[in-house]
N, C-alpha and C positions, 0 to 999 in steps of 0.2 A: 504801830500797834493796832490791831484790827478792834472795832466796836466791841465784839463780841468778849474780849479780854477786859475789858472796860465797865461793863455795864452790872448792876446791881441785879438785874434781872434777866431771865430768858425772855418772859412774856408778861405782858400787861393786859386785864382784861377791863377796859375803857367802859364804862355804862354798866358797871356790875350789877345794880340794883332796878335796870331794866328789866320787863318782862322774861325775854330771852337771855340776857343779862345774867340774870339769876340760874338759869335753866344750866348756862354755859360753866359759871362759878362751881355750880353742884358735881356737873359733870367731871371738871378738871379737878376738884377736890378727891373725889370718889375713884376717878382714874390713876392720878399722879401725886396723890396726897399734897402736904406742905413740908418745904425745907429737906427735899428729898433729892431726887436727880433732877428735876425740874424746879427752875428758882423763879417764883409768879408771884404775880400781886394784883389784887382789885383797885380801882380808880372809880371816881366820879365826883361828884361836885359836893353833894351831902355827907360830912363826917358821920352824922347821928344814922342816916339811913347805910351805909355803909358797914357800919359797927351793928344794925340790928341785923342785916344778913347776915354777917359772923354770927351772932348769938343764934339764927334760925339754923344755920348748917351745924352747929353741934361743937363740941369740944376738938374734934379735928380742925376747926379753922380757926382756933384761939390764935394761933401765931401767924395767921395770913396776913400779910402787908398791906396797908391800905396807903393809897396816894391818892390826896386833894387836887382836883383839878375840874375848871369849869368849861364846859365845848367852848367858850368865846374869850377864854384868859390867856391870850397868846403866851404868856410869859410862864404860867402853869403848865401848857402844854408842851412849851419847850423842855422845860423841867423834867417834865415826865418822860420825854422822848430821850432825855439823854441820860435816863436809869436803865434803858431796856433796849434787847435787840429789835423785839416785836411786839405791835399792840394789835389786839383785835377789838375794833369797835363795834358797840351794839346802840351807838346812840343816833337815833332816827327820827323823823324824815330827815335823810341825809341832807337832801336839798335845802333845808331849812338849818341844820347844826350840823354839817358834816367838814364843811369846808377846812376851818381852823385847823382841825387836826391833820387833815390831808397835807395841808400846807405844811406844820409842824413836823411831820414825818419825813417829806420829801425833803426839806433842808436840812435835816439833821440825819438824813441818810437812815432812816428807822424803817424797819421793813414793816407792813400793815396789810391785815386784812379784814373785811367787814361783811355784812348781810345784804346791802343793797339791792333793789331790784327797780333803781330810780333811772333808768336809762338816760334822761334827760341831764342828769347831773354827772354820770360817769362820763359822758359828753365831753362837759365842759368842766370837769376835773384833768382830763386827758390832755384838751387843749390849752389849759393853763399851765399845768405842771409836769407834763410828760419830759421834755427837755431838761429839765430840772433834777428829776426823778434819775434822769440816765446820767447825768452829772455825779450827783452825790451817791450813787449807789443803792437809793431805796427801792424797795421792790412792793409795789402797792397791788392788792390782788382785791378786786370786789366780787360782790356776787359768790360768797361761799357760804351759803344756806341752800335751801330748797331749791331758791334760784339762787346760783345756777348748776351745783355741782353735779346732780343727777343728771341732768340734761347734758351739760360738758364733758362731764368724764364718761357720759353712757356713750356720745359719741366717739371721742376717744377709743374708748375700749372696742367699739363696732368698729371701728376703723382701722384697729391694729389686727383684729382677727380677719378682717377682709384682706386686708396685705398679706398676712402668713397663709390664709386658704388660696384666695385667689391671684394673689400677686399683684394686686393693685386695690385702693381704696374706693369706696361707694361714692358715685357720683353724686347719687340722690339719697337722703335719710329722713324716714319721717317716724317723729315720737309720737307714740300713743299713750296717754294715762288710760290704764286697763281698770284701774280701780286705786281707789286713796280713800282714806277715814283720817279725819281732822277739822282743825277748825280756825277760823280767822281770829288774830287778836287784834286790838285796838292799834297797835304801832303798824301793823301791815294795812289797815284799812286807811290810817292817817296818812301813809305814805302814797297808796297808792291813789285817793283822793287829792292830794297835793298835787300829783303828777297832772292830773285831769286838769285841775284848776288852771294850773301853769300853761297847758297846750290851748285850753278854751280861751287865754287872754292873749296868746300870741301865735297868728300862724304860720309864722317861721319855724317856730318849736313845732307845731303841728307836722307840718313837713318833714321837718328833720327825723320825729317819733316814727313816722309812716316808715322811713327808710330802713332796710333791713341790713345795711352795713351802715348806719349812722355813728359806731362807734370804731371800725376799722378803719387803719390807716387809709388817707384820703386816695392813694394809688391802687386799693385793694377793691374793685367791683365786677361786677358778674353781667355778661350780656343775657343771660338766662332770668327769665323772669321767675322770681321767688313765689312757692306757692304760700296763701296765706287764708286759710279759712276763716270766712267770716258769718256762716250760716250753718245750718244743719245739712250734715252730706252721710252719703252710705260709703264705707270703707270696704271695698271686695277684699283686700289682703287678711283683715281681723273679721270680717262678715259682721260688722257692727256699725251701729249709727254712730254719727261724730259731732259733737259741738264745740264751739271754740274754747279754747283752753286759757283762762286769763294768765298765767305767766308766760307765755308763747312769745309777748312782745319783748320781754327780756333776754328770755333764754335763746330765743332765735339768735338776737344781737350777740349776745358773748359767744355762740359757737362759731359765727362767720368771724369774729376776732380772733379767736382760737386759729381757727382756719389761716387767715392772715398772718397771725404771729408765727404760725409753724410754716412759713414759706409756700404758702396753699398747698399743704400737704394733701389735702383732701380733693385739692383740684381747682382751677379758676372759675370753672363754671357748676360748683357744687352748688347743689340746693337742700334746704333745711325746712321741716315745717313740725308744729306740734298741734295736737287736738285730743279731746277727751273722748274716750269711747261711752256711750249713753247704754249701750244694750242691744238686743236684737227685735225684728220685728215690730208689730205697732207701739209695744210699749216703750222701745227704745228710740223709736221715731219720736214719740209724743215728748219722752225726756231732752232729746236732741233740741227740739223747736221750743221747750220750755226754757230750757237752760239759754238757749239763745237770745231768746226774749228777755229773759233775766236779767242779763250782762248788759243787754243795749239800755234797757231801762235805768241799770245802775248807773252808767257810764253817762248818758243822758242828765240824768237827774244831777250827778255829781260835777256838771259842768256847768248848769245855770245857776245863778246865785238865788235865784226864790224858792228853789226847791233841795238846794244843796242843804240847807241846815234842818230840811226833813231828813234825809239820809242819815246826818250826823247824829241826829236824835235817837234812831235805830240801830246803829252799827255799834260794836263795841269801842268804848274810849282807850286811849294809851295806857298801858299799864295793866289792861285786862287780856284775859286770854284762858285757854282750857286748864283744866287742873291737872295736876302730875298723875292722876289716874285715867284721865283722857288722853293725856299725851301718850302714855306707855299702851294704849289700846288702839292708838293711831296705827297706821302704817301706808303703804303706796307701792304699787306695781305698774312700773313703764316699760312698753315695749316700744323698740327700734326695730324698723324694717330699712335696709340699706340695698341698694342695687349699683349695680357696676356699670361702666359704660356701656360693655358688653352685655348686659341681662342679667347677671349671674346676683342671687338674693341671699343675704344672710338676715336672720332674724335674732335679735337677742333682749334681753331683758334685766332690768335693773331693778332691786326692792329695798325698801327701807322699813325696818321694824319698828318705828315708832310714829305718831303724829308729824306730817313732813314739814311743817312750818315752826314747829317748837321744838320737841323731843329729839328728832332727827336732824333738824338744823342745828341746835345746840353743840349734837357729837361731830357734826360734820365741820360746823365752824371753828370747833377747839383744835381739831386734828388737821383742819388748814393751817391753824397759828403754829402748831405743833413742829410741822412739815416746815414752815417757814424758818423756825428757829433751829431746827435741828438737822433736815435733809438735805437744804438747797447750798449748794457751794458757795462760799463767800466771795468767789468772783464772778457770779452768775449775775449779769449785767442788771442795772436799775431799768426801772421804767413801770409803765402800766401794765400787767400781764392778767392771763385768766387763769381759772383752777388748772385746768388741764395743759395749757402750755407752758407755765413754770413748774408746777405742783408734780404734774402728769403719773407715772405709775408708782412714785414715792407716795403720793396721796392717797393712788388706789390702794394699797398696800394696808394703810391705816384706815383706811373706810371700811376697808374689809376685814380686819382682824381686830378693831376697836369699836367703830362707829356703826357697826348694825346693817350694814349695805352688802348686797350681794350683786356680781355682774355675771351673767350666763348667757352663753349660745344656747339658743331653742333649735335652730334649724340651718343649714346651708343647702341651695342647690344651684 
């Protein structure tokens, strides 16, 4: 008997009262209802907070099941896993709180996805649990939010189009954030600062985090130097100045792991990088240098104990984030340019209709969980996957039909 026929739920949202957890819960409720075609529940450590959330969600949520489980309670996590086929976790920073649930999912054969962007933690989880996940059949998919679904699925889409148009994948792909409107929440900042803190204290970890193939299988490497924008630069393709993109450190790693898990489908010497456009002319140049300096100052201050408290004083606290109105007013527009080995070029576009880190992330994360629950064959092997390598076109269909994303070819030449 398969697990799917034994469980009470198709999907459980763990950490439903967190900032993103609330957005995700509201999205699932509005999209799939309660007690209909999808059997799902919310979970967390505080019964009172979970019931308060249900109250805030209104009468539609009155029959929404609640599961009590603390992120550090092994027995409770195991019991939760036994009740469902898929768990979506929003409990971060994952490096501090995430491992017990990953372990419980791996050992129980429960599928799992999250929205972590903590590359050092992903590497640790892969090293510790991948072989066990392959044995149990648990499919673990990290990075199912803004980092890294638009980048990972954006490259996957571009390569599909390149193969159809040119008969070969692009050897080099660059992603450029053309425009984005959104805010950081306290949870994102806490995860980012924890990663900086860990790296500052461990030279070996700093070296690992600087490696673009850090979460790839050990035998997947490239002789070609990977591009890595560290300062202001002019991009001739888009006629715009560029600045470093803060999410590039995780997105590039995920894209390379996707390539590896697809048997180097993009090529063994595939190169990929990300940056953000800051505009043209003197104004764009000034913005590029300003952003570069600001990011450098943030990371430097976050890495040094005497100044870390100052940064923490002025950034949002966990649980804080943009208002529902701000989330709906947000958006993003990403451009990808790919070049084949023989010089052919393709330019594509990926957009999202809400704040990238919250409104859009909630929808992407929800559809990744639904895709795991309903679209992936039961005999698909367990292990640590990426969004594109496991969920591929099935996720893209959900993203475009339900989650407000678009994928479009702009130019081929």
